[in-house]
C-alpha positions in Angstrom: 112.2 124.5 92.3 112.1 120.8 93.2 112.1 118.3 90.4 108.9 116.6 89.5 108.4 113.7 91.8 108.5 111.2 88.9 112.1 112.3 88.1 113.4 111.3 91.5 111.0 108.5 92.5 109.9 107.0 89.1 110.4 103.5 90.5 107.9 103.9 93.3 105.2 101.3 92.7 103.8 100.5 96.2 102.9 103.3 98.7 101.7 102.9 102.3 100.0 105.6 104.4 99.6 104.9 108.2 97.0 106.5 110.4 95.9 104.4 113.3 94.4 107.2 115.5 90.7 108.4 115.7 88.0 108.9 113.0 88.8 112.6 112.5 92.5 111.8 112.1 91.7 109.3 109.3 89.4 111.7 107.5 92.1 114.3 107.6 94.5 112.1 105.5 92.1 111.9 102.6 93.6 115.0 100.9 97.0 113.2 101.2 95.6 110.1 99.5 94.2 112.1 96.7 97.5 114.0 96.3 99.5 110.8 96.2 97.1 109.4 93.5 97.9 112.5 91.5 101.7 112.3 92.0 101.9 108.5 91.5 99.0 107.7 89.1 100.3 104.2 88.3 101.2 103.2 91.8 99.4 101.0 94.4 98.3 103.2 97.4 97.3 101.3 100.6 96.4 102.7 104.0 96.8 101.1 107.5 94.1 102.0 110.0 92.3 100.4 113.0 89.0 98.3 112.7 87.1 101.2 114.3 87.8 103.6 111.5 88.3 101.4 108.5 84.8 101.7 107.0 85.0 105.5 106.8 87.4 104.9 103.9 85.2 102.4 101.9 84.7 103.3 98.2 87.6 105.8 98.3 88.9 105.7 94.7 92.4 106.8 95.8 93.0 103.6 97.8 93.9 100.2 96.5 93.4 98.3 99.8 93.0 98.9 103.5 95.2 97.1 106.0 93.7 96.6 109.4 95.9 97.0 112.6 93.7 95.7 115.4 96.0 97.1 118.2 93.4 97.2 121.0 93.0 93.5 121.5 96.5 92.0 121.6 98.9 94.6 120.4 101.9 92.3 120.1 100.0 89.6 118.2 98.5 92.3 115.9 101.9 93.9 115.4 103.5 90.6 114.3 100.6 89.9 111.9 100.8 93.4 110.3 104.6 93.2 110.1 104.4 89.9 108.1 101.8 91.5 105.8 104.0 94.6 105.2 107.1 92.4 104.5 105.1 90.4 102.0 103.9 93.4 100.1 107.3 95.1 100.0 106.3 98.8 100.0 108.7 101.3 98.4 107.7 104.2 100.5 105.5 104.9 103.6 104.0 108.2 104.8 103.1 108.3 108.5 101.1 111.4 109.6 100.6 109.5 112.9 103.6 110.0 115.2 103.6 106.7 116.9 106.5 104.7 118.2 104.8 101.5 117.3 104.3 102.7 113.8 107.9 103.8 113.4 109.2 100.4 114.6 106.8 98.5 112.3 107.7 100.3 109.2 111.4 100.1 110.0 111.3 96.4 110.7 109.2 95.9 107.5 112.2 97.1 105.5 110.4 99.9 103.7 113.3 101.9 102.2 111.7 105.4 102.2 110.0 106.3 105.5 108.5 109.8 105.7 107.1 111.4 108.9 107.3 114.4 111.2 110.5 115.6 112.8 109.0 116.0 116.3 108.9 112.7 118.2 111.2 110.2 119.9 111.2 107.6 117.1 112.0 110.1 114.3 115.5 108.6 114.0 113.8 105.6 112.4 112.6 107.8 109.5 114.6 108.4 106.3 112.8 111.7 105.6 111.9 114.0 108.6 109.5 116.8 107.7 108.9 119.9 109.8 105.6 119.8 111.7 104.3 123.2 110.7 103.0 125.5 113.5 99.7 127.4 113.6 98.2 125.9 110.5 95.5 123.3 110.0 96.4 119.7 110.5 95.6 119.0 106.8 98.4 121.4 105.7 100.8 119.7 108.1 99.9 116.4 106.6 100.2 117.6 103.0 103.6 119.0 103.9 104.9 115.4 104.1 105.1 115.6 100.3 107.5 118.6 100.5 110.7 116.5 100.1 109.4 115.3 96.7 107.3 118.1 95.1 106.5 121.8 95.6 102.9 121.4 94.2 100.1 122.7 96.4 97.1 120.5 96.9 93.5 121.2 98.1 92.7 120.8 101.7 89.2 119.5 101.0 88.6 116.2 102.8 86.2 113.7 101.2 84.1 110.6 101.9 82.3 108.3 99.5 78.9 107.0 100.6 77.3 104.7 98.1 74.2 105.5 96.1 72.2 103.2 98.2 73.4 104.9 101.4 72.4 108.3 100.0 68.9 107.0 99.0 68.5 105.4 102.4 69.5 108.7 104.1 66.9 110.6 102.1 64.2 108.1 103.1 65.1 108.6 106.7 65.2 112.3 106.9 63.2 113.3 103.8 59.8 114.1 105.4 61.5 115.9 108.3 63.6 118.0 105.9 60.5 118.8 103.9 58.4 119.9 106.9 61.1 121.9 108.8 62.6 125.4 108.4 66.1 123.8 108.1 67.6 120.5 109.0 70.2 120.5 111.8 72.5 117.6 112.7 73.6 117.5 116.4 76.4 115.3 117.7 76.7 115.9 121.5 79.3 113.1 122.1 83.0 113.0 122.4 85.6 110.5 123.6 86.6 113.0 126.3 84.3 114.5 128.9 86.0 118.0 128.9 85.3 118.3 125.1 81.6 117.9 125.6 79.4 120.9 125.7 77.1 120.2 128.7 74.2 117.8 128.2 71.7 120.2 129.7 72.9 122.9 127.3 72.3 120.6 124.3 68.9 119.8 125.7 68.0 123.5 126.1 69.3 124.2 122.6 67.3 121.3 121.1 64.1 122.5 122.7 64.5 126.1 121.5 65.3 125.0 118.0 62.4 122.6 118.0 60.0 125.5 118.9 61.5 127.5 116.0 60.5 124.7 113.6 64.0 123.4 112.9 64.3 119.6 112.2 66.9 117.9 114.4 69.0 114.8 113.5 71.1 113.3 116.3 74.3 111.6 115.2 76.7 109.5 117.3 78.0 106.1 118.2 76.1 103.3 120.0 77.6 104.5 123.3 76.0 107.9 122.7 72.5 106.6 121.9 71.2 107.2 125.4 72.8 110.7 125.6 71.1 111.7 122.4 67.8 110.2 123.6 68.0 112.3 126.7 68.5 115.5 124.7 66.1 114.8 121.8 62.7 116.6 121.8 59.6 114.5 121.2 58.8 116.1 117.9 60.6 117.0 114.7 63.7 115.0 115.7 65.3 111.7 114.9 67.9 109.8 117.0 70.2 107.9 114.7 73.0 107.4 117.2 74.3 103.8 117.0 72.0 102.9 114.1 74.3 103.8 111.2 77.8 103.1 110.0 80.2 106.0 109.7 79.6 106.4 105.9 75.8 106.1 106.4 76.0 108.9 109.0 78.0 110.9 106.5 75.2 110.5 103.9 72.7 111.8 106.4 74.9 114.7 107.5 75.3 115.7 103.8 71.5 116.3 103.7 71.6 118.6 106.7 72.0 122.4 106.5 74.4 122.6 109.4 76.2 120.4 112.0 76.4 121.4 115.6 79.0 119.4 117.6 81.9 119.4 119.9 85.6 119.2 118.8 85.1 115.6 117.6 85.0 113.3 114.6 81.5 114.7 113.7 82.9 118.0 112.6 85.4 116.3 110.3 82.6 114.2 108.8 80.6 117.3 108.2 83.5 119.1 106.5 84.1 116.1 104.3 80.6 116.2 102.9 80.6 120.0 102.8 78.0 120.6 105.5 78.6 123.8 107.5 79.8 123.4 111.1 79.3 125.2 114.4 81.6 123.6 116.9 82.3 124.0 120.6 85.9 124.3 121.6 86.7 124.1 125.3 90.0 122.4 126.5 91.3 122.6 122.9 92.0 125.6 120.7 92.2 126.2 116.9 95.9 126.6 116.9 96.3 122.9 117.6 95.1 122.4 114.1 91.9 120.4 114.2 89.3 123.1 113.7 86.6 123.1 111.0 88.2 124.8 108.0 85.5 125.6 105.4 84.5 129.2 104.8 81.1 129.2 106.6 82.3 127.1 109.6 82.4 128.6 113.0 84.1 127.7 116.3 82.4 128.9 119.5 84.8 129.4 122.4 85.6 131.7 125.3 89.0 133.2 126.0 90.3 131.9 129.3 93.9 131.8 130.8 93.5 128.0 131.4 92.9 127.2 127.7 94.2 125.0 126.2 94.6 122.5 129.0 95.0 119.6 126.7 95.6 118.8 123.0 93.0 116.0 123.1 90.8 116.7 126.0 90.6 114.9 129.4 88.0 113.1 131.5 88.0 115.8 134.2 88.5 119.6 134.2 91.9 120.2 135.8 90.5 123.2 137.7 87.1 121.5 138.3 85.0 124.2 136.9 84.7 123.4 133.1 84.1 127.1 132.4 85.4 126.8 128.9 82.2 125.0 128.0 79.8 126.3 130.6 80.3 129.9 129.5 79.0 129.2 126.0 75.3 129.5 126.7 72.4 128.0 124.7 70.7 131.3 123.9 73.9 132.6 122.3 74.0 129.5 120.1 70.3 129.9 119.1 71.0 133.5 118.0 74.0 132.3 115.9 71.7 129.9 114.1 68.8 132.4 113.6 71.3 134.9 112.3 72.7 132.3 109.9 69.4 131.3 108.4 67.6 134.7 108.6 
C-alpha cells in the first residue's frame, strides 16, 4: 500500500491544475479538484482554464483562484503573461489532465518541481510523474488516476457545479409555470462544436413537435451561436428558448430543474450529469470507449453499430463517407418511445 500522501508530500502548499480545453473537459476535472482538497486540506488549489470556460467553475469551494489563459487571441503574448504569473506564485506541484505541448512547456519553464500528467504524448518527457492513461474507462477515472503516484484512495466520479442561490431562484422563475403545467420538463441542447456530432436539425424538430403534443415542456439550452438553431426547432407552445441568454452556471441551474436532458455528445451532457439530471445523448462519430459518455445510472447513449464508427475522437465538420448514417439512423420515433417508456 502506498503511504498517505501527507507522508511524502507534506510540504506541498501550492497546487495547480491545468485544463484549457472545452466546457465538458473542465467539468470533468471537478472530481479531481475535490479529491485534491481532501488530500491537501491546507493547501492552495488553483486551476488554469480559458476565458470561455472559466465561469463554469465560479463558487467552487475546492478552488482558491482561477488563472485565465486567453490562448485564442495572441497565444505567444498570453503564454508569456501566464508564465510570469506561474513563476510569481511558485507552485509546488501541477496536475495536467490536458495533454498539451503548450501546457507542458509552460509548467516546465515555470519551474514547478513536480509535474504530473499522462504518459501518452510527445511532451511527456517534460513531466516528472508520467501516469498511465487508462483504456476503456470513463475520462473521470483516467483523470483521478493522476493521483495514483501519491495515494491509493478511491474517489467519487460525481462531477459538480455551484450555481448561486440567486441563479436557482431565477431559473425557477423562468421555468416554474411551464414545469407546473407540463407532464415533465425536458431540456434539449441540439448544438455541438462539430457538425458530425449533431443529431440532424430536422430530427430534433420532429422530436420537439411530438413531445409538445404529448404535453412535455421543452427548454432549449445552448450558446449564442446556437440561438437560431434552437429557434428553428422550438414549437410555438410549451417551450422556451434560452440559448445565448444565460451563463454556463445559469444554464446549469435551469437544467437542474429539468427531468431529463436530450443532447448530442457535447458539453450539455456534462452539465446535466454535474447537476444530477438524467441524460439521453446521441453518439455518432464518437463512441463510449473514448471515455466521455454520460456516466450516471439512469443515463443512456443512443447509437447505431456501424463499421465506420468511430471516425473521430472529437467529431469533424463533414462525414468522411458523406452519409452521416451514424446520426440519421437514430430516428425521432425511437427517441419518443424511449422517453414515453422512461416516464410511463
